[in-house]
Each structure stands twice: as structure tokens, then as C-alpha cells.
N, C-alpha and C positions, 0 to 999 in steps of 0.2 A: 504492499499498501503505501503511496506515495504521503510527501509529509507534506503539512501544510506550513509553509511558512510566514504567510501574511493573511492574518483574517478581519473581518469585519463585521459584527453583529448587529444592526438595526442604527445606525451610526446616524447622528442628526447634527447638527451643529446651529448653532442660531448667531444673527449679529444683532444688535441695539443701536438706529439706523437714530448718530443725533447731528439734529438738524440745527439747535440751539448753540450763545455763544455761553461757553462759558464762566460763570463769577461775573458775568455783565447783570446791569436789571433787566433788561432784556428775556434773557435767560430766566429770572430771579418770577419777573412775570407771565411765561410762559409755561412756566413748570406748574405754577399754580393752579396757571387756568388749565393745565392736563390734564392733576387733578379730579374738575370738577368731570370733567368726559368720561366719557363710558369704557369698560374695557377693550372696546370692538376698535375705538378709536385710538386705540394705548396700541394694539396688537399690529395697526399700523407704519409703526417704527420700529417695529420687526423682521431681519430678513435670517429665509431660510438658507444655507448655503449649501446645507446639506438634511435629505431627508430620507432616515430610515435606509442609507445603505448599507449592504451587506450583499460580501464575495470572497471568495479563497483564493486563495498563488499559493500553487504549491512547486517546492525545490524545484529549478533548475526553469521554469515557465519562465517565456519575458509576453508581458503584458502591459499590449498600448493602450492608453487612454488616448479617447475622442469626447470632441460634443464643440461646441461652442463657445467661447467665454462669458465668462460668469456661470455656465455648467457644473463647477463642482468639483472638475476635475485638478487643480490644484490646492486647494482647500485640504483633499483628500492626504495625497501630501504632506501636509504641513498635520494633517493628524496621525501619519504614520510617522514621521520625526520627530514627534512631538514639538513641534512649532506655539502650536494650538491644540485645547482639550477637544473632547466633544463633549455639547451640550447632554444626550444624552445615548444610550448604545454602547456598547466597547469592542476592541480592538486590539489586536494580536498581532507582533513579530517575535521571529524568531531567531536569533544571528544577529551581529554585529549590522549594520545603518548604515548605507551614507547616500552622501543627498545632494545634489541640486537645483534645489525648487525655488532659485531666484536670483536676480543681480547680487552679487555682494551678499549674500547671505553668507552669517557667521564669519564677516571682517568687518576690520575695523580700521575705516578711512585713513585715520591720523599715522597708521603703524605699514612697515613697509612690508612689501609682498615677503620674505623672507617669515618677516615675524607673525604674517598672518597667516602665512603654511603651520606654524606651530599650536596660532591660538588654536584654528579652524578645523587643523588635527584635533587638537584635546575638547572640543566638543565633538566630533563623531568618536570621543571614545578610546583613540591612538596612545601612548604615553610615550613619554620624550625620547628616551632611545628607540621607539620605534620609527618618530615621526627622522630623528638624528638617523637611520640606516636610509631612510626613504628620499633623505631629501635634496639630494643630487635627483633621482629620477622621476621628483616630481617638477623640478623644475627642468628637467631639459624637454618633461614629457607637454607643460605649457609653454616652451618656447618663450621665455619672456628674462633670459637669465640678461640680459642687458637692462632691464629695468627690474630684478627682482629685490634691490635695495632702494628702492623710490615709494613715499606713503604711496599708499592705492587710491588714495585722493585724483591720483592722478592720471590714473589709469582707464583709458578707455575700457566701454561697455566689453565690450570683446577679448579689452585681456583680462579684464574680470572675471571672464566665465574662465573663457583656459586654465585660470588659477586656481578658480574654484572646483574646475571637473576634474584637475591633477591631483585635486585632494582625495575627489569624494573620490576614485576609482583604483587610490594606495589605500586606501583604509583598509584592504583585503576586506571590504562588506559579504555578508552574507545576502545581502539585500538593497538592491539599488536605487534611487527613485530619483529619474530624469523630468525635468519639468524644462517647455519650449523653450528658456535658453540656451539651449544648442541654437537656434535659430538667428542667433548674432553673432555665431564665430564667421570664417571664413568658408569659405568653400573647401580647401584644402584639412580645415583642423576639423571639420566637420566630419567630413570623412573615412579620416584617424579617431574620434571617435564614437564610428559609429563600427570601426575596425575592434575596437577598442571594449565595446562592450559585444561583440562579435564572439571576442574570444573568453570575455567574463562571465555568456553564456554558456560557451562550453569546459569550463568548468564548473557549473553546475551552481552558477547561482541565481538566482532572481532577479528578475528585473522589471523595473515601473517606468515605462516609458509616456510622456504626456507630448502631441504632439499635433498639427496641423498638416503636419505634409503625409496622407492618406500612403503613395510610395511607400515610405517608410517606416509607416505603420504596418500595412502587412506582409516588409519584405522580410522585420524584424519579430512578427510578433509571433507567440503560438497561441493566442485570446487577446479579443480585444470588449474595451467594457467601453460603451458612450452614453453619457452623460448626459440627460438633458435637465434646468432646471432643477438638480439638485440632486434628480433620482438619478438610479439607475433605469437606460432607457432601452437596454440588449448587453448582452455578454455573452461568445462565444466563439465560433469559429470567424477568425478574420475577415474572407471575403464577403459572409454573408454578413456582419455586423457592422461591414465599411458600406455594404449595397443599400442597407437601411437605411443608413446617417445620409448617403449623397439622394437616396429617394426622396428623402422628408426635406432634404434642404432644396432638391428641386421645387417640389411641392409650393412650398415657401417662397421663392420668385418665381415662378408660373401663379401664382395666388396674387402676386403685389401689382400695384399700375405701375406702368412707363414711371420714369424718371420727371420730374419737370427740369427746365430749364435753369442751369448755376447760376447765369447774370442777373439773380434776383432786381436788382441796385436797376436796370435799364428796361424802361419799359417793351408793350411789345411793339406801340413806334420807333422807338431808338431803333431798332436790331431791323439795317439793310436786309437782311435775309434769315427771315426764320422758319426753322423745320419742322414741318408739320404733321410727322408722322414717319416712322421706321417699321418697315418689316420683312418678313422674313417668306420666301419662295422658293421655288426649284427656276431648272431652265426655261421649263414651259410658262413659268409666270404662276401657279399651282401656291396658291398658300401651307404654309408648312412652318413647324416649328421643328419637328421630329424629322433628324435625318441620318443617315450611316456613315461614319467615319466613312471617306477617301472616296468619298462623291461629289458633286458640285452641288454647293449652294450656295442662295442668293439675296445679300441687304438688298432694300427696297427704300431711299429717302424722297421722300414726298417735301421738300421746302415752296417757299413765297419771296418772290424777289418787292420788297417795299420800297425800297431805292438801290438803284442799280451801281457797283460798287467795283471796281477791276480786278479780275483774275481771283476769285474767291477761293478756298484751300478748303474740298473735304477732308476731312481726315478720322478713322474709324480706329479705335480699339478695343483689345476683348479681354478679357479676364475671364480669371478661373470663380467657381465658387463660390471661393473665398479673400476674390478682392484682389487677386494676386496677378499684376499685368504681364500678358503673356507674348503683347505685340500689335502692332499696329499697322496702319497703309496711311496714306494722301497724294489725294488728284495731285499736287506738285510735285512730288518725287516721282511721280510712275510719266508725268509728263500728258496731265488728260485735263482736260479747259472745261469747264461748267460754264452751258450758260444760261445766260442771267439776262437774256433779250424779254424774255418773256416775261409776264409777269408771273409764274407757277412751272414750276420744272419736275419734274423725276430725273435722280442716278439711279444706278446698280453696281452696286460691286459685287464682282464672283469670284466667291473662293473655288476655286478647282485643280484639283483635291482637295475636300475639306480633309485637313491633315489628325485630327483630334482626334485619341482617346475618347472613347465613350466618359458623358458628364455630359455637366451645363457649365455654357459661358456666355455670360455676359456684351449684350453690345452695348458701346461708348458712343456717340458723334457729338463730329464736331464740325464748327463752318470758324473761319477763322480770314484772317485778310491777310494779302496776298505774301503779307510779311510777316507772317503767323507772328504777331505780337500781338495780338487783339483777335478775341472773341465773339463774331456775329452770333451766334448760340450757340450751344450746349445743351446734349441730349445722355444727362448718365443715365445706365441702365436704362435705354433706352429701346427693347429687344432682352430676348432669352435664347437660347443655342441650345437644343436640345441633338447629345450626339449616343449612338448607339453602337458599337460593334466590339473588336476588344478592351478590355479594360485594363485599368494601370492595375488591378486586382491581379490577374491573368498574367504580368509581364513580371519581367527579374533584373527591371530598369525602371528609375523614376521618372518622371515626366509626364507630358500630355502628348505629345505628339506623335503622330506613326509614321517615321520619315517612311517612303517608299525603299526598294531596299534588297539587293542581290545578295548573295554568296556564292562565290566560286571556290574553288579547289585549284591553285595554280602549282 
């Protein structure tokens, strides 16, 4: 029977929201008024970060935590690392815990990097002799030899993450808790960290990893926990849970109204060119929102010319479901001129073939002046493009693009 190294049983965490000013006449008056209102009103000042959270993690498992910001993922890590205590319920950890749950956690800004290794190491349960033995390895892994005797208040966020991760993995932890802070580091260090996690996995360590990178979650996790609104939404096989989560994001995106113009300070009459609508269709002009990866997709932009301007630039950018910018195109770069001689017009962008992997992508449309210095109009989240086909869940590499390719034997 496998050994359980992490368990939570109906764990809840409540925070009180303080909206007043401490020690002021205003706060005293507000406090007196609050004593006169009903309990239901007082409950509105309470926020439940976790509500009845229960799950178990076995030795050697890598569990990925997913969910939107504020879902409770980081709060679970803080409970497990004993940074905070649950309001109710119980939890158990078996073995030494190494944790990197937020930038600068366990560090003192006035101390040097070297001194903070001793400070953070002792917080994580290391004895001084053990830190002495591992000091050079920690410094080397963090790649900050040149700055090790500099106070960390002068470190960049990336340098602090490097140092924190280096200490956490050299604690020789039985349980390692890693939050999304890894996203702060550069690409080469992220790869180094992921390789270290794979090494710890081979050593039968328990790893809990919080990330918004679904490819990394699927590639490295044995199980995935989806948190939503402080509750466990799903827990189980990575591809299944990630697909459920992405489906929920899709439903949310498609139920929302398209975004309005960003330049709210500019009245409608002030815009020389106004974007009227943005729609998706296939090459035949048939309205569609769902496309297969590798087929053609069209983005139609209808606009009104309220005042003629020379060579307006139409720009389309695409983001993934988490808001990450994936790329964009402009009429100016492509040498395509938009006709503004008529009062109304339509322009079509044809993506052929559609190279995105399975997922949901938001379309943003901008119209700028000829020098790309001023917006005439801008529609954020103007449309949602849904792509079916190969999924990041079925691939061994991360990313969103399904590059056309072949292999040959030489």
C-alpha cells in the first residue's frame, strides 16, 4: 500500500476583510455602526479562501494545482508549509517540507544572499552544518555568485526566485511545494528547475506544483487538482482534469459579450474610423466559431469611416485563454491598404492554415493611424476562436502552435 505524505481533511480558511482605518475616528464610528447591523451584514466582511478541501497525495506523486487566480491554490500551499493555519479541518504532512510559495518568502531584505541562505535554510529545518556543506551547491545552482554578498533588497524578482528555489530543493525535502513564482525566471532557468523536479521525482519525492502552464502541468504531473472558488472542482488524471478546466474557461469566454472600445475618453464622433463588428467565418463566408487545427479561418472586420484619414493600419492580435500574447499581424507590415473612400467597409484576415493546437483563443482588433502612434479604435476580446484537434495534453512539448513538419532519415 502506498504511503500518504500529504492529506487534507475538510480544510477551510477564512479571512476577515478589513475595509476601515485602524485607530481613526472613522474606524471607531464604523465599528460602532457594525455592532448595530445584522449578522448577515457582518458575514459580507468574511472571505473564505478555502472551503471543505479534502484530498491525499501519495509518496512519489507529482500533483499539479490548476485554477484561476484567487481559487485557493496558493492558500493550500501556505497551509501545508505552515505559513498560515486552517480555520477548520485538519492536514498532515509526512517528512521535511521544502517550499517556494512566493517571491521573497523566508528572506530578509537587509541581509545578503549568503546570510539569507542560512536564514531560509533554518526556517525550512536545515541545521547550520548541513547548510555549510551545501552552501556552494546552492549558490552555484542559483547562478548568483557575483551577487551572493549583496543585500537581496537589490536583487531582481528573478534573482530572488533563483535563490529561493535553490534553497528549497537542497533542503533534501520529502515534500516540495512550488508556486507559480517559477514563471518569473528566464527560460533557461525554468528548464533547469523542471529538470531538477524530474530528478526529485525519480528519487520518489512528493511534489506539489502550482502553474498556469497546462503543458507543464500535464507533462510533469501524475495527478491534477482543479481549484475553483476555494473548493476542489476535480482531482484525478491530468488530461481529464485539464480538459474539464479548459472547457469551463471556454464556456465562460463564449458566454461573455465582446469587449468594448478601450479608448473610452474618445467619443464616438471623434473616431475617424469605428470598428462596428468582428466575426469569424470559413473561406465560404459561413459564420463559424469552432475550427479544426490546420484548416483556414477568417476574421471579418466591419468598419465605418467617419472622417477620412491616410493609410489606417488594421491590426489583429491573438491571446490564449490566460491572456498570454501569442502573436499578431498588421496591414502595414503586410503591405495591404484598406479602402477608406466609402462610408462603410469590410476587411477580412485569412489564417491559412490555422496552426493553433486545441484550445480557446481571444481575438483583439485595433485600428491605428499610419504612424502606429494613435488608436482610432480598439476592440479587446472582440471574438473567441475555438480550435479542435491535437491538444497540448497529447503532446510531449509545450506550446500552442502545431507547426507543419515532416521527419526524414538522412
